[in-house]
C-alpha positions as CSV (number, residue, x, y, z in Angstrom):
1,M,0.0,0.0,0.0
2,R,2.9,2.4,0.8
3,L,4.5,1.7,-2.5
4,L,1.2,2.5,-4.3
5,L,0.9,5.7,-2.4
6,A,4.5,6.7,-3.1
7,G,3.9,5.9,-6.8
8,F,0.9,8.2,-6.8
9,F,2.9,11.0,-5.1
10,V,5.7,10.7,-7.8
11,A,3.2,10.7,-10.7
12,A,1.4,13.7,-9.2
13,T,4.7,15.6,-8.8
14,V,5.7,15.0,-12.4
15,L,2.2,15.7,-13.7
16,S,2.1,19.1,-11.8
17,A,5.5,19.9,-13.4
18,S,4.1,19.1,-16.8
19,A,1.0,21.3,-16.1
20,D,3.4,24.1,-15.3
21,A,5.1,23.6,-18.6
22,A,1.8,23.8,-20.4
23,Q,1.2,27.4,-19.2
24,E,1.7,29.9,-22.1
25,Y,3.8,33.0,-21.9
26,V,1.7,36.2,-21.3
27,A,2.9,39.2,-23.3
28,L,4.1,42.3,-21.4
29,E,1.4,44.4,-22.9
30,Q,-1.2,42.2,-21.3
31,R,0.6,42.0,-17.9
32,L,1.3,45.7,-17.4
33,D,-1.1,48.7,-17.5
34,A,-0.3,51.9,-19.4
35,E,1.3,53.6,-16.3
36,Q,3.6,50.6,-15.6
37,M,4.6,50.5,-19.3
38,H,5.5,54.2,-19.1
39,A,7.3,53.9,-15.8
40,T,9.5,51.1,-17.1
41,G,10.1,52.8,-20.5
42,L,8.6,49.9,-22.4
43,D,6.1,52.2,-24.1
44,T,9.1,53.7,-26.0
45,L,9.9,50.5,-27.8
46,S,8.8,49.9,-31.3
47,S,6.3,47.1,-31.9
48,A,9.2,45.0,-33.4
49,Q,11.4,45.6,-30.4
50,L,8.5,44.7,-28.0
51,A,7.8,41.6,-30.0
52,L,11.4,40.5,-29.8
53,L,11.5,41.2,-26.0
54,N,8.3,39.1,-25.5
55,N,9.9,36.3,-27.6
56,L,13.1,36.3,-25.6
57,L,11.2,36.3,-22.3
58,S,9.0,33.5,-23.6
59,Q,12.1,31.3,-24.4
60,D,13.6,32.1,-21.0
61,Q,10.4,31.0,-19.3
62,G,10.4,27.8,-21.4
63,A,14.0,27.0,-20.3
64,A,13.1,27.7,-16.7
65,V,10.1,25.3,-16.9
66,D,12.2,22.5,-18.5
67,A,14.8,23.0,-15.6
68,A,12.1,22.9,-13.0
69,V,10.6,19.7,-14.5
70,A,14.1,18.1,-14.5
71,D,14.6,19.2,-10.9
72,R,11.3,17.8,-9.7
73,T,12.0,14.5,-11.5
74,A,15.4,14.3,-9.7
75,Q,13.8,15.1,-6.3
76,A,11.1,12.5,-6.9
77,G,13.9,9.9,-7.4
78,L,13.1,9.2,-11.0
79,R,15.8,8.6,-13.5
80,E,15.9,10.4,-16.8
81,K,14.9,8.3,-19.8
82,R,17.6,6.4,-21.5
83,P,17.7,5.9,-25.3
84,P,16.4,2.5,-26.2
85,A,18.9,-0.3,-26.5
86,E,19.7,-1.3,-30.0
87,A,20.7,-4.6,-31.5
88,L,24.2,-5.1,-32.7
89,S,25.7,-7.4,-35.3
90,A,29.1,-8.8,-35.3
91,S,31.2,-11.9,-36.0
92,V,32.5,-14.4,-33.5
93,Q,36.2,-14.9,-33.6
94,G,37.3,-18.4,-34.3
95,D,35.4,-21.7,-34.8
96,V,32.1,-22.4,-33.0
97,R,30.6,-25.9,-32.6
98,A,28.5,-25.3,-29.4
99,W,27.6,-22.7,-26.8
100,S,26.4,-23.6,-23.3
101,R,25.9,-21.8,-20.0
102,G,29.1,-20.3,-18.8
103,D,30.8,-20.0,-22.2
104,T,32.3,-16.6,-23.2
105,V,32.0,-15.4,-26.7
106,L,34.6,-13.0,-28.1
107,L,33.3,-10.8,-31.0
108,D,35.3,-9.2,-33.7
109,N,34.5,-5.7,-32.2
110,G,36.3,-6.7,-29.0
111,Q,33.3,-7.2,-26.9
112,R,32.9,-10.3,-24.8
113,W,29.6,-11.8,-23.9
114,R,28.9,-14.8,-21.5
115,V,26.1,-17.3,-22.2
116,I,23.9,-17.3,-19.0
117,D,20.9,-19.4,-20.3
118,G,20.3,-21.8,-23.2
119,N,22.6,-23.7,-25.4
120,L,23.4,-24.3,-29.1
121,Y,24.9,-27.4,-30.7
122,L,26.0,-27.5,-34.3
123,G,26.8,-30.7,-36.2
124,K,30.1,-29.3,-37.6
125,P,32.1,-26.2,-36.6
126,V,31.4,-22.9,-38.2
127,S,34.2,-20.4,-38.7
128,N,33.7,-16.7,-37.6
129,P,29.9,-16.9,-37.7
130,K,27.8,-13.7,-37.8
131,V,25.7,-13.1,-34.7
132,T,23.0,-10.6,-33.7
133,I,22.7,-9.6,-30.1
134,A,19.4,-8.0,-29.4
135,P,17.8,-6.5,-26.2
136,G,14.9,-8.4,-24.7
137,F,12.5,-7.9,-21.8
138,L,13.6,-6.3,-18.5
139,G,17.2,-5.7,-19.7
140,A,17.9,-9.2,-21.0
141,W,20.1,-9.7,-24.1
142,Y,19.8,-12.6,-26.5
143,M,22.4,-13.8,-29.1
144,E,21.4,-15.6,-32.3
145,M,23.7,-17.0,-34.9
146,E,22.9,-16.2,-38.4
147,G,21.0,-19.2,-40.0
148,Q,20.4,-20.9,-36.6
149,A,17.0,-20.8,-34.9
150,P,17.9,-21.3,-31.1
151,R,19.1,-18.2,-29.4
152,V,20.9,-18.0,-26.1
153,K,20.6,-15.4,-23.3
154,V,23.8,-13.6,-22.8
155,Q,25.2,-10.8,-20.6
156,R,28.1,-8.5,-21.4
157,V,31.4,-9.4,-19.7
158,D,33.4,-6.2,-20.2
């Protein structure tokens, strides 16, 4: 129950930050009356100068809102989103006849991957086979040899 309430609190915090971001900038002419415009000297600006000033202030407000959202996210204990993991293709160095749990596979790009689940057995050895290592569910990675159906679950060693 506590976790559920904590989740609602975090969501509410982030949503309120997003709502703040949705507020539009209000131009100076709409915020200040004629006396305030005269007292600040803004009434002496041309319409192009006043439009530029409003544009600059609007951009500044947008940057401040973005910073506030990032700050609230950090305070709520949320991590920033990572880019999605992408599959990689490489060749295995040497001859391959079988993979089983615990085997380490050295790729031509220098990466090393350890088989942590599953196995593969080939009738005859294959030299420098091409493999694809693709992300799976909940951070898992799977390696599949080109032309072979079974894939094995792997984790990066280095």
